[in-house]
MILUMPA-166109 format. One record per residue (C-alpha): chain; x, y, z; residue in three letters. Coordinates in Angstrom, 1 decimal. Layout:
<nodes>
{kette = A	east = X	north = Y	up = Z	rest = ALA} $
...
</nodes>
This chain:
<nodes>
{kette = A	east = 89.1	north = 222.8	up = 102.7	rest = MET} $
{kette = A	east = 86.6	north = 220.0	up = 102.6	rest = LYS} $
{kette = A	east = 85.1	north = 218.8	up = 105.8	rest = ILE} $
{kette = A	east = 82.9	north = 215.8	up = 106.2	rest = THR} $
{kette = A	east = 80.9	north = 215.7	up = 109.5	rest = LEU} $
{kette = A	east = 79.4	north = 212.3	up = 110.6	rest = ILE} $
{kette = A	east = 76.7	north = 212.8	up = 113.2	rest = THR} $
{kette = A	east = 75.7	north = 210.6	up = 116.1	rest = GLN} $
{kette = A	east = 72.1	north = 209.8	up = 116.9	rest = TYR} $
{kette = A	east = 70.3	north = 213.2	up = 117.1	rest = LEU} $
{kette = A	east = 66.8	north = 213.7	up = 118.4	rest = GLU} $
{kette = A	east = 66.4	north = 216.8	up = 116.3	rest = GLY} $
{kette = A	east = 66.2	north = 219.8	up = 118.6	rest = HIS} $
{kette = A	east = 69.1	north = 220.0	up = 121.0	rest = GLY} $
{kette = A	east = 72.3	north = 222.0	up = 121.7	rest = GLY} $
{kette = A	east = 74.4	north = 219.7	up = 119.5	rest = THR} $
{kette = A	east = 72.2	north = 220.4	up = 116.5	rest = GLU} $
{kette = A	east = 72.4	north = 224.1	up = 117.2	rest = ARG} $
{kette = A	east = 76.2	north = 223.9	up = 117.2	rest = VAL} $
{kette = A	east = 76.4	north = 222.0	up = 114.0	rest = ILE} $
{kette = A	east = 74.1	north = 224.5	up = 112.3	rest = SER} $
{kette = A	east = 76.1	north = 227.5	up = 113.6	rest = ASN} $
{kette = A	east = 79.4	north = 226.0	up = 112.3	rest = LEU} $
{kette = A	east = 78.0	north = 225.2	up = 108.9	rest = VAL} $
{kette = A	east = 76.3	north = 228.6	up = 108.5	rest = ASN} $
{kette = A	east = 79.2	north = 230.7	up = 109.7	rest = GLU} $
{kette = A	east = 82.4	north = 228.9	up = 108.5	rest = ASP} $
{kette = A	east = 82.1	north = 230.0	up = 104.9	rest = LEU} $
{kette = A	east = 85.8	north = 229.5	up = 104.1	rest = LYS} $
{kette = A	east = 85.3	north = 225.7	up = 104.1	rest = ASN} $
{kette = A	east = 83.0	north = 223.3	up = 102.4	rest = GLU} $
{kette = A	east = 80.9	north = 221.0	up = 104.5	rest = TYR} $
{kette = A	east = 79.3	north = 217.6	up = 103.9	rest = GLN} $
{kette = A	east = 77.0	north = 216.6	up = 106.8	rest = VAL} $
{kette = A	east = 76.2	north = 212.9	up = 106.9	rest = LEU} $
{kette = A	east = 73.3	north = 211.7	up = 109.1	rest = ILE} $
{kette = A	east = 73.4	north = 207.9	up = 109.2	rest = PRO} $
{kette = A	east = 70.9	north = 207.6	up = 112.0	rest = LYS} $
{kette = A	east = 68.8	north = 210.4	up = 113.4	rest = SER} $
{kette = A	east = 65.5	north = 211.3	up = 114.9	rest = GLY} $
{kette = A	east = 63.2	north = 213.7	up = 113.1	rest = LYS} $
{kette = A	east = 65.7	north = 216.2	up = 111.6	rest = PRO} $
{kette = A	east = 63.7	north = 219.3	up = 112.6	rest = GLU} $
{kette = A	east = 67.0	north = 221.0	up = 113.3	rest = TRP} $
{kette = A	east = 67.9	north = 221.1	up = 109.6	rest = LEU} $
{kette = A	east = 65.7	north = 224.2	up = 109.3	rest = GLN} $
{kette = A	east = 68.5	north = 226.0	up = 111.2	rest = TRP} $
{kette = A	east = 71.0	north = 225.5	up = 108.4	rest = ILE} $
{kette = A	east = 70.5	north = 228.4	up = 106.0	rest = THR} $
{kette = A	east = 73.6	north = 228.1	up = 104.0	rest = ARG} $
{kette = A	east = 73.0	north = 227.4	up = 100.3	rest = THR} $
{kette = A	east = 76.4	north = 226.9	up = 98.7	rest = THR} $
{kette = A	east = 79.5	north = 224.9	up = 99.8	rest = GLY} $
{kette = A	east = 77.3	north = 222.6	up = 101.8	rest = TYR} $
{kette = A	east = 75.8	north = 219.1	up = 101.3	rest = GLN} $
{kette = A	east = 73.4	north = 217.2	up = 103.5	rest = LEU} $
{kette = A	east = 72.9	north = 213.4	up = 103.2	rest = LYS} $
{kette = A	east = 70.5	north = 211.4	up = 105.3	rest = ILE} $
{kette = A	east = 70.3	north = 207.6	up = 105.5	rest = CYS} $
{kette = A	east = 66.9	north = 206.3	up = 106.4	rest = HIS} $
{kette = A	east = 68.0	north = 202.7	up = 106.8	rest = GLU} $
{kette = A	east = 68.0	north = 201.2	up = 110.2	rest = GLN} $
{kette = A	east = 70.4	north = 198.4	up = 109.3	rest = ASP} $
{kette = A	east = 74.0	north = 199.1	up = 110.6	rest = THR} $
{kette = A	east = 75.7	north = 197.7	up = 107.5	rest = GLN} $
{kette = A	east = 73.5	north = 199.9	up = 105.3	rest = ALA} $
{kette = A	east = 74.5	north = 202.9	up = 107.4	rest = GLN} $
{kette = A	east = 78.2	north = 202.1	up = 107.0	rest = LYS} $
{kette = A	east = 77.8	north = 201.7	up = 103.2	rest = GLU} $
{kette = A	east = 76.0	north = 205.1	up = 103.2	rest = PHE} $
{kette = A	east = 79.0	north = 206.7	up = 104.9	rest = ILE} $
{kette = A	east = 81.5	north = 205.0	up = 102.7	rest = GLU} $
{kette = A	east = 79.7	north = 206.1	up = 99.5	rest = LYS} $
{kette = A	east = 79.5	north = 209.7	up = 100.5	rest = ASN} $
{kette = A	east = 83.0	north = 210.0	up = 101.9	rest = VAL} $
{kette = A	east = 84.4	north = 208.7	up = 98.7	rest = LEU} $
{kette = A	east = 82.3	north = 211.1	up = 96.7	rest = ALA} $
{kette = A	east = 83.3	north = 214.1	up = 98.8	rest = ALA} $
{kette = A	east = 87.1	north = 213.4	up = 99.1	rest = GLU} $
{kette = A	east = 87.4	north = 215.4	up = 102.4	rest = PRO} $
{kette = A	east = 90.5	north = 216.7	up = 103.9	rest = ASP} $
{kette = A	east = 89.1	north = 216.2	up = 107.4	rest = ILE} $
{kette = A	east = 86.4	north = 214.0	up = 108.9	rest = VAL} $
{kette = A	east = 84.7	north = 215.1	up = 112.1	rest = LEU} $
{kette = A	east = 83.2	north = 212.2	up = 114.0	rest = GLY} $
{kette = A	east = 80.6	north = 213.0	up = 116.7	rest = LEU} $
{kette = A	east = 80.8	north = 209.5	up = 118.1	rest = GLU} $
{kette = A	east = 83.3	north = 206.6	up = 118.4	rest = GLY} $
{kette = A	east = 81.6	north = 204.5	up = 115.8	rest = ARG} $
{kette = A	east = 81.8	north = 207.3	up = 113.2	rest = ALA} $
{kette = A	east = 85.6	north = 207.6	up = 113.8	rest = CYS} $
{kette = A	east = 86.1	north = 203.9	up = 113.5	rest = VAL} $
{kette = A	east = 84.1	north = 203.8	up = 110.2	rest = THR} $
{kette = A	east = 86.1	north = 206.7	up = 108.9	rest = ALA} $
{kette = A	east = 89.3	north = 204.9	up = 109.7	rest = TYR} $
{kette = A	east = 88.2	north = 201.7	up = 108.0	rest = GLN} $
{kette = A	east = 87.3	north = 203.6	up = 104.8	rest = ILE} $
{kette = A	east = 90.6	north = 205.5	up = 104.8	rest = ARG} $
{kette = A	east = 92.5	north = 202.3	up = 105.2	rest = LYS} $
{kette = A	east = 90.5	north = 200.4	up = 102.6	rest = LYS} $
{kette = A	east = 90.9	north = 203.0	up = 99.9	rest = TYR} $
{kette = A	east = 94.3	north = 204.4	up = 100.9	rest = ASP} $
{kette = A	east = 92.9	north = 207.9	up = 101.5	rest = LEU} $
{kette = A	east = 94.7	north = 210.6	up = 103.4	rest = HIS} $
{kette = A	east = 92.1	north = 212.7	up = 105.3	rest = TYR} $
{kette = A	east = 92.6	north = 213.2	up = 109.1	rest = LYS} $
{kette = A	east = 90.0	north = 212.0	up = 111.6	rest = ILE} $
{kette = A	east = 89.0	north = 214.3	up = 114.4	rest = VAL} $
{kette = A	east = 86.6	north = 213.3	up = 117.2	rest = SER} $
{kette = A	east = 84.1	north = 215.9	up = 118.3	rest = TRP} $
{kette = A	east = 82.1	north = 214.5	up = 121.3	rest = GLY} $
{kette = A	east = 79.2	north = 216.6	up = 122.6	rest = HIS} $
{kette = A	east = 78.6	north = 215.1	up = 126.0	rest = THR} $
{kette = A	east = 80.6	north = 213.7	up = 129.0	rest = SER} $
{kette = A	east = 82.5	north = 210.6	up = 128.0	rest = ILE} $
{kette = A	east = 82.5	north = 209.1	up = 131.4	rest = ALA} $
{kette = A	east = 78.7	north = 209.2	up = 131.8	rest = GLU} $
{kette = A	east = 77.8	north = 208.2	up = 128.2	rest = SER} $
{kette = A	east = 78.5	north = 205.5	up = 125.6	rest = ASN} $
{kette = A	east = 79.4	north = 208.0	up = 122.8	rest = ILE} $
{kette = A	east = 83.1	north = 207.1	up = 122.9	rest = PHE} $
{kette = A	east = 84.7	north = 203.9	up = 124.2	rest = ALA} $
{kette = A	east = 88.3	north = 204.0	up = 125.3	rest = ARG} $
{kette = A	east = 89.4	north = 201.8	up = 122.3	rest = GLN} $
{kette = A	east = 87.6	north = 204.1	up = 119.8	rest = GLU} $
{kette = A	east = 89.6	north = 207.1	up = 120.9	rest = LEU} $
{kette = A	east = 92.7	north = 205.6	up = 119.3	rest = ALA} $
{kette = A	east = 91.3	north = 206.0	up = 115.7	rest = PHE} $
{kette = A	east = 91.1	north = 209.8	up = 115.5	rest = PRO} $
{kette = A	east = 94.4	north = 211.8	up = 115.1	rest = GLU} $
{kette = A	east = 93.0	north = 214.8	up = 116.9	rest = TYR} $
{kette = A	east = 90.1	north = 215.6	up = 119.3	rest = HIS} $
{kette = A	east = 87.9	north = 218.7	up = 119.8	rest = LEU} $
{kette = A	east = 87.0	north = 219.1	up = 123.4	rest = ALA} $
{kette = A	east = 83.9	north = 221.3	up = 124.1	rest = ILE} $
{kette = A	east = 84.7	north = 221.8	up = 127.8	rest = SER} $
{kette = A	east = 87.7	north = 221.6	up = 130.1	rest = THR} $
{kette = A	east = 86.0	north = 218.6	up = 131.8	rest = GLY} $
{kette = A	east = 85.9	north = 216.6	up = 128.5	rest = ILE} $
{kette = A	east = 89.6	north = 217.5	up = 127.9	rest = LYS} $
{kette = A	east = 90.5	north = 216.1	up = 131.3	rest = LYS} $
{kette = A	east = 88.5	north = 212.9	up = 130.5	rest = GLN} $
{kette = A	east = 90.3	north = 212.5	up = 127.2	rest = LEU} $
{kette = A	east = 93.7	north = 212.9	up = 128.9	rest = ILE} $
{kette = A	east = 92.7	north = 210.4	up = 131.6	rest = LYS} $
{kette = A	east = 91.8	north = 207.9	up = 128.9	rest = LEU} $
{kette = A	east = 95.3	north = 208.2	up = 127.4	rest = GLY} $
{kette = A	east = 94.9	north = 210.8	up = 124.7	rest = VAL} $
{kette = A	east = 98.0	north = 213.0	up = 124.5	rest = PRO} $
{kette = A	east = 97.2	north = 216.6	up = 125.6	rest = ALA} $
{kette = A	east = 98.9	north = 218.0	up = 122.4	rest = GLN} $
{kette = A	east = 96.3	north = 216.2	up = 120.3	rest = LYS} $
{kette = A	east = 93.4	north = 217.9	up = 122.0	rest = ILE} $
{kette = A	east = 91.9	north = 221.3	up = 121.0	rest = PHE} $
{kette = A	east = 89.7	north = 223.0	up = 123.6	rest = LEU} $
{kette = A	east = 87.1	north = 224.8	up = 121.6	rest = ILE} $
{kette = A	east = 83.9	north = 225.1	up = 123.8	rest = TYR} $
{kette = A	east = 80.7	north = 225.8	up = 121.8	rest = ASN} $
{kette = A	east = 79.7	north = 229.0	up = 120.0	rest = PRO} $
{kette = A	east = 76.9	north = 231.5	up = 120.5	rest = ILE} $
{kette = A	east = 75.9	north = 234.7	up = 118.8	rest = ARG} $
{kette = A	east = 76.2	north = 237.4	up = 121.5	rest = THR} $
{kette = A	east = 75.3	north = 240.6	up = 119.6	rest = VAL} $
{kette = A	east = 71.9	north = 242.1	up = 119.1	rest = ASN} $
{kette = A	east = 70.3	north = 240.1	up = 121.9	rest = LYS} $
{kette = A	east = 67.3	north = 241.3	up = 123.8	rest = LYS} $
{kette = A	east = 67.5	north = 241.4	up = 127.6	rest = THR} $
{kette = A	east = 65.2	north = 239.2	up = 129.6	rest = ILE} $
{kette = A	east = 63.7	north = 241.4	up = 132.4	rest = SER} $
{kette = A	east = 63.7	north = 240.7	up = 136.1	rest = THR} $
{kette = A	east = 60.2	north = 240.3	up = 137.5	rest = PRO} $
{kette = A	east = 58.8	north = 243.0	up = 139.7	rest = LYS} $
{kette = A	east = 59.7	north = 243.0	up = 143.4	rest = ALA} $
{kette = A	east = 56.4	north = 241.5	up = 144.6	rest = ASN} $
{kette = A	east = 56.0	north = 239.0	up = 141.7	rest = ALA} $
{kette = A	east = 56.4	north = 235.2	up = 142.3	rest = PRO} $
{kette = A	east = 59.8	north = 233.6	up = 141.6	rest = PHE} $
{kette = A	east = 59.8	north = 232.8	up = 137.9	rest = HIS} $
{kette = A	east = 62.1	north = 230.1	up = 136.7	rest = ALA} $
{kette = A	east = 62.8	north = 228.6	up = 133.2	rest = ILE} $
{kette = A	east = 63.8	north = 225.1	up = 132.2	rest = PHE} $
{kette = A	east = 64.7	north = 224.3	up = 128.6	rest = ILE} $
{kette = A	east = 65.7	north = 220.8	up = 127.6	rest = GLY} $
{kette = A	east = 64.6	north = 217.2	up = 127.0	rest = ARG} $
{kette = A	east = 62.1	north = 215.9	up = 129.5	rest = ILE} $
{kette = A	east = 64.1	north = 213.1	up = 131.2	rest = LEU} $
{kette = A	east = 63.1	north = 212.3	up = 134.7	rest = LEU} $
{kette = A	east = 66.1	north = 210.3	up = 136.0	rest = ASP} $
{kette = A	east = 68.5	north = 210.3	up = 133.1	rest = ASP} $
{kette = A	east = 70.8	north = 213.2	up = 132.0	rest = GLN} $
{kette = A	east = 68.5	north = 216.1	up = 132.6	rest = LYS} $
{kette = A	east = 67.3	north = 215.0	up = 136.0	rest = ASN} $
{kette = A	east = 63.8	north = 216.6	up = 135.8	rest = VAL} $
{kette = A	east = 62.8	north = 214.7	up = 138.9	rest = ARG} $
{kette = A	east = 65.2	north = 216.8	up = 141.0	rest = MET} $
{kette = A	east = 63.9	north = 219.9	up = 139.3	rest = LEU} $
{kette = A	east = 60.3	north = 219.2	up = 140.2	rest = LEU} $
{kette = A	east = 61.0	north = 217.9	up = 143.7	rest = GLU} $
{kette = A	east = 63.1	north = 221.1	up = 144.4	rest = SER} $
{kette = A	east = 60.3	north = 223.4	up = 143.2	rest = MET} $
{kette = A	east = 57.9	north = 221.6	up = 145.4	rest = ALA} $
{kette = A	east = 60.0	north = 222.5	up = 148.5	rest = GLN} $
{kette = A	east = 60.7	north = 226.1	up = 147.7	rest = LEU} $
{kette = A	east = 58.2	north = 227.5	up = 150.2	rest = ASN} $
{kette = A	east = 58.0	north = 230.8	up = 148.3	rest = ILE} $
{kette = A	east = 55.5	north = 231.9	up = 145.6	rest = PRO} $
{kette = A	east = 56.8	north = 230.6	up = 142.3	rest = TRP} $
{kette = A	east = 56.0	north = 229.6	up = 138.7	rest = LYS} $
{kette = A	east = 58.0	north = 227.5	up = 136.2	rest = LEU} $
{kette = A	east = 58.0	north = 227.5	up = 132.4	rest = ASP} $
{kette = A	east = 59.2	north = 224.2	up = 130.9	rest = ILE} $
{kette = A	east = 60.2	north = 224.2	up = 127.3	rest = PHE} $
{kette = A	east = 60.9	north = 220.9	up = 125.7	rest = GLY} $
{kette = A	east = 59.7	north = 217.4	up = 125.0	rest = LYS} $
{kette = A	east = 61.1	north = 214.0	up = 125.7	rest = GLY} $
{kette = A	east = 60.3	north = 210.4	up = 126.5	rest = ALA} $
{kette = A	east = 59.4	north = 211.1	up = 130.1	rest = ASP} $
{kette = A	east = 57.0	north = 214.0	up = 129.5	rest = LEU} $
{kette = A	east = 53.9	north = 212.0	up = 130.6	rest = PRO} $
{kette = A	east = 55.7	north = 210.7	up = 133.7	rest = LYS} $
{kette = A	east = 56.9	north = 214.2	up = 134.6	rest = ALA} $
{kette = A	east = 53.4	north = 215.6	up = 134.4	rest = LYS} $
{kette = A	east = 52.2	north = 212.8	up = 136.6	rest = THR} $
{kette = A	east = 55.0	north = 213.5	up = 139.2	rest = LEU} $
{kette = A	east = 54.0	north = 217.2	up = 139.1	rest = ALA} $
{kette = A	east = 50.4	north = 216.2	up = 139.9	rest = ASN} $
{kette = A	east = 51.6	north = 213.9	up = 142.8	rest = ASP} $
{kette = A	east = 53.7	north = 216.7	up = 144.2	rest = LEU} $
{kette = A	east = 50.7	north = 219.1	up = 144.0	rest = HIS} $
{kette = A	east = 52.6	north = 221.7	up = 141.9	rest = ILE} $
{kette = A	east = 50.9	north = 221.3	up = 138.5	rest = SER} $
{kette = A	east = 49.2	north = 224.6	up = 138.9	rest = GLN} $
{kette = A	east = 52.5	north = 226.4	up = 139.1	rest = ASN} $
{kette = A	east = 53.9	north = 224.9	up = 135.9	rest = ILE} $
{kette = A	east = 53.4	north = 225.9	up = 132.2	rest = ASN} $
{kette = A	east = 54.4	north = 223.0	up = 129.9	rest = TRP} $
{kette = A	east = 55.3	north = 225.0	up = 126.8	rest = GLN} $
{kette = A	east = 56.5	north = 222.1	up = 124.6	rest = GLY} $
{kette = A	east = 59.3	north = 222.3	up = 122.1	rest = TRP} $
{kette = A	east = 59.9	north = 225.5	up = 120.2	rest = MET} $
{kette = A	east = 62.6	north = 226.2	up = 117.6	rest = PRO} $
{kette = A	east = 63.6	north = 229.3	up = 119.6	rest = ASN} $
{kette = A	east = 62.1	north = 229.4	up = 123.1	rest = PRO} $
{kette = A	east = 63.9	north = 232.6	up = 123.9	rest = TRP} $
{kette = A	east = 61.5	north = 234.5	up = 121.7	rest = GLU} $
{kette = A	east = 58.7	north = 233.5	up = 124.1	rest = ALA} $
{kette = A	east = 60.6	north = 234.6	up = 127.2	rest = ILE} $
{kette = A	east = 60.5	north = 238.2	up = 128.2	rest = ASN} $
{kette = A	east = 60.7	north = 238.1	up = 131.9	rest = GLU} $
{kette = A	east = 62.2	north = 235.6	up = 134.4	rest = ALA} $
{kette = A	east = 64.4	north = 235.3	up = 137.5	rest = ASP} $
{kette = A	east = 66.7	north = 232.5	up = 136.3	rest = CYS} $
{kette = A	east = 67.3	north = 229.4	up = 134.2	rest = LEU} $
{kette = A	east = 67.4	north = 226.1	up = 136.1	rest = LEU} $
{kette = A	east = 69.6	north = 223.1	up = 135.2	rest = LEU} $
{kette = A	east = 69.7	north = 220.0	up = 137.3	rest = CYS} $
{kette = A	east = 71.6	north = 217.8	up = 134.9	rest = SER} $
{kette = A	east = 73.6	north = 214.7	up = 136.0	rest = LYS} $
{kette = A	east = 76.1	north = 215.3	up = 133.2	rest = TYR} $
{kette = A	east = 76.5	north = 217.5	up = 130.2	rest = GLU} $
{kette = A	east = 79.0	north = 218.3	up = 127.5	rest = GLY} $
{kette = A	east = 78.9	north = 222.0	up = 127.3	rest = PHE} $
{kette = A	east = 75.2	north = 223.1	up = 127.9	rest = PRO} $
{kette = A	east = 74.3	north = 225.5	up = 125.2	rest = MET} $
{kette = A	east = 71.2	north = 226.6	up = 127.1	rest = VAL} $
{kette = A	east = 73.4	north = 228.0	up = 129.8	rest = VAL} $
{kette = A	east = 75.4	north = 230.3	up = 127.6	rest = ILE} $
{kette = A	east = 72.2	north = 231.2	up = 125.7	rest = GLU} $
{kette = A	east = 70.6	north = 232.2	up = 129.0	rest = ALA} $
{kette = A	east = 73.5	north = 234.4	up = 129.9	rest = ALA} $
{kette = A	east = 73.6	north = 236.0	up = 126.5	rest = SER} $
{kette = A	east = 70.1	north = 237.3	up = 127.2	rest = TYR} $
{kette = A	east = 71.2	north = 238.6	up = 130.6	rest = GLY} $
{kette = A	east = 69.4	north = 235.8	up = 132.5	rest = LEU} $
{kette = A	east = 71.1	north = 234.3	up = 135.7	rest = PRO} $
{kette = A	east = 71.6	north = 230.6	up = 136.0	rest = ILE} $
{kette = A	east = 71.3	north = 228.1	up = 138.8	rest = VAL} $
{kette = A	east = 72.9	north = 224.8	up = 137.9	rest = SER} $
{kette = A	east = 74.3	north = 221.6	up = 139.4	rest = THR} $
{kette = A	east = 78.1	north = 221.5	up = 139.0	rest = ASN} $
{kette = A	east = 77.8	north = 218.4	up = 136.8	rest = CYS} $
{kette = A	east = 80.3	north = 216.8	up = 134.5	rest = PRO} $
{kette = A	east = 81.0	north = 218.6	up = 132.3	rest = THR} $
{kette = A	east = 80.5	north = 222.2	up = 131.1	rest = GLY} $
{kette = A	east = 78.6	north = 224.4	up = 133.7	rest = PRO} $
{kette = A	east = 81.8	north = 225.2	up = 135.6	rest = ALA} $
{kette = A	east = 83.3	north = 226.7	up = 132.3	rest = ASP} $
{kette = A	east = 80.4	north = 229.1	up = 132.1	rest = ILE} $
{kette = A	east = 78.9	north = 230.0	up = 135.5	rest = ILE} $
{kette = A	east = 80.6	north = 232.3	up = 137.9	rest = ASN} $
{kette = A	east = 79.7	north = 234.8	up = 140.6	rest = SER} $
{kette = A	east = 78.7	north = 237.4	up = 137.9	rest = HIS} $
{kette = A	east = 76.1	north = 235.2	up = 136.2	rest = ASN} $
{kette = A	east = 74.7	north = 232.6	up = 138.6	rest = GLY} $
{kette = A	east = 75.2	north = 229.9	up = 141.2	rest = ILE} $
{kette = A	east = 76.7	north = 226.5	up = 140.9	rest = LEU} $
{kette = A	east = 75.5	north = 223.9	up = 143.4	rest = THR} $
{kette = A	east = 77.1	north = 220.5	up = 144.3	rest = PRO} $
{kette = A	east = 75.9	north = 217.4	up = 142.5	rest = MET} $
{kette = A	east = 73.1	north = 215.5	up = 144.2	rest = ASN} $
{kette = A	east = 72.6	north = 218.3	up = 146.8	rest = ASP} $
{kette = A	east = 69.0	north = 219.2	up = 146.5	rest = GLN} $
{kette = A	east = 69.1	north = 221.4	up = 149.6	rest = LYS} $
{kette = A	east = 71.8	north = 223.5	up = 148.1	rest = ALA} $
{kette = A	east = 69.9	north = 223.8	up = 144.8	rest = PHE} $
{kette = A	east = 66.7	north = 224.9	up = 146.7	rest = ILE} $
{kette = A	east = 68.8	north = 227.4	up = 148.7	rest = ALA} $
{kette = A	east = 70.3	north = 228.9	up = 145.5	rest = ALA} $
{kette = A	east = 66.8	north = 229.4	up = 144.0	rest = CYS} $
{kette = A	east = 65.7	north = 231.2	up = 147.2	rest = ARG} $
{kette = A	east = 68.8	north = 233.3	up = 147.1	rest = GLN} $
{kette = A	east = 68.1	north = 234.4	up = 143.5	rest = ILE} $
{kette = A	east = 64.6	north = 235.3	up = 144.7	rest = TYR} $
{kette = A	east = 65.6	north = 237.1	up = 147.9	rest = ARG} $
{kette = A	east = 68.3	north = 239.1	up = 146.1	rest = LEU} $
{kette = A	east = 66.2	north = 239.8	up = 143.0	rest = ARG} $
{kette = A	east = 68.0	north = 242.4	up = 141.0	rest = GLY} $
{kette = A	east = 71.4	north = 241.6	up = 142.3	rest = LYS} $
{kette = A	east = 72.7	north = 240.4	up = 139.0	rest = TYR} $
{kette = A	east = 73.4	north = 243.2	up = 136.4	rest = ASN} $
{kette = A	east = 72.1	north = 242.1	up = 133.0	rest = HIS} $
{kette = A	east = 75.0	north = 243.8	up = 131.1	rest = THR} $
{kette = A	east = 77.5	north = 242.1	up = 133.3	rest = ASP} $
{kette = A	east = 75.9	north = 238.7	up = 132.8	rest = ILE} $
{kette = A	east = 76.0	north = 239.2	up = 129.0	rest = LYS} $
{kette = A	east = 79.7	north = 240.1	up = 129.2	rest = LYS} $
{kette = A	east = 80.5	north = 236.7	up = 130.8	rest = THR} $
{kette = A	east = 79.8	north = 234.9	up = 127.5	rest = VAL} $
{kette = A	east = 81.5	north = 237.2	up = 125.0	rest = LEU} $
{kette = A	east = 84.5	north = 234.7	up = 124.8	rest = LYS} $
{kette = A	east = 82.1	north = 232.2	up = 123.3	rest = PHE} $
{kette = A	east = 81.0	north = 234.4	up = 120.5	rest = ASP} $
{kette = A	east = 80.6	north = 232.7	up = 117.1	rest = ILE} $
{kette = A	east = 83.1	north = 235.1	up = 115.4	rest = SER} $
{kette = A	east = 85.9	north = 234.1	up = 117.8	rest = ARG} $
{kette = A	east = 84.9	north = 230.4	up = 117.5	rest = TYR} $
{kette = A	east = 85.0	north = 230.4	up = 113.7	rest = ILE} $
{kette = A	east = 88.5	north = 231.9	up = 113.7	rest = LYS} $
{kette = A	east = 89.6	north = 229.4	up = 116.3	rest = HIS} $
{kette = A	east = 88.3	north = 226.3	up = 114.4	rest = ILE} $
{kette = A	east = 89.7	north = 227.6	up = 111.1	rest = GLU} $
{kette = A	east = 93.2	north = 227.8	up = 112.7	rest = ASN} $
{kette = A	east = 92.7	north = 224.2	up = 113.9	rest = ILE} $
{kette = A	east = 91.8	north = 223.0	up = 110.4	rest = TYR} $
{kette = A	east = 94.9	north = 224.7	up = 109.1	rest = ASN} $
{kette = A	east = 97.1	north = 223.0	up = 111.6	rest = LEU} $
{kette = A	east = 95.6	north = 219.7	up = 110.8	rest = ILE} $
{kette = A	east = 95.9	north = 220.3	up = 107.1	rest = ALA} $
{kette = A	east = 99.6	north = 221.2	up = 107.6	rest = ALA} $
{kette = A	east = 100.0	north = 217.8	up = 109.3	rest = ASP} $
{kette = A	east = 98.2	north = 216.2	up = 106.4	rest = ASN} $
{kette = A	east = 100.9	north = 217.6	up = 104.0	rest = LYS} $
{kette = A	east = 103.6	north = 216.2	up = 106.2	rest = ASN} $
{kette = A	east = 104.7	north = 219.7	up = 107.4	rest = THR} $
{kette = A	east = 107.5	north = 219.7	up = 109.9	rest = ASP} $
{kette = A	east = 105.5	north = 218.9	up = 113.1	rest = LYS} $
{kette = A	east = 108.0	north = 220.8	up = 115.2	rest = SER} $
{kette = A	east = 106.6	north = 224.0	up = 113.6	rest = ALA} $
{kette = A	east = 103.0	north = 223.1	up = 114.5	rest = ILE} $
{kette = A	east = 102.3	north = 224.4	up = 118.0	rest = LYS} $
{kette = A	east = 99.2	north = 222.3	up = 118.7	rest = LEU} $
{kette = A	east = 99.0	north = 223.4	up = 122.3	rest = SER} $
{kette = A	east = 99.0	north = 227.1	up = 121.5	rest = SER} $
{kette = A	east = 95.2	north = 227.2	up = 120.9	rest = LEU} $
</nodes>
């Protein structure tokens, strides 16, 4: 089956890029065309190691019309069975091309962040795809609230490789609390790094924090750390293709996000046996975090977040690394690929005008 994937704007080193790479690398039964009409520096392309059954096209034009023409040209050349759109505009463009040339591919939306807190999909744009991939239960609920029939939504989460992972050790009993943050450095936007730094400043226990990532607010974040008198406790590690290779010991991963889609960094942490402290933001963390692998705290409750960090420190060693790893086995890439291949087959059957009564869309 031929799948064309049209990306949204991608900065080049986040969870969405990792998921795309995993899908293309692992789903060898299908052919993929990845179209990047607008993107940041595509550093993430190094993660795609597949050499056959795969095409990548990048448009370097900033003009919107040029980007649409780029998509049209490549969709016509590929003749896909399914088009996956990572944002509303991509789905609308795919619909316009299909109508203009009387094509028959199905359009599937594949949003990677909370719909309510972002501009990735507008309500009217959700009418153009025939089906929708929801990467969290929260996004599925948002789609239903916006009028999408439940039987048109496939809940798929995001994949991770769970086998052959090292275990991140717990620090010794008398060592400072050691926390990890991995993500874009955004003070007051999605990642809410301001709350992270302000919370650390109020811990009142010995601590250190490794921050992996880069972003528009990195200089401001360093200034805030100076103002809070905590710079000496922070190691600014910058962006790394695989930060987990540099982490051998830690107490937990911290996430203060205002919203997510399905935070890959959380399931990655658990796959290494590392507990998580996270805000219960829309959407994603609640699908992953439970009493066996971490603590969820209410949104905008800094006191609760601080208390959770202190609890991890006070009960150091409470979480069993093996038990933590088991909590994310259901997200393993092998299960994910089987699931998405079943979804493609159902959509292809619909494409061939198969009796829809025989297609149990809600069974997945």
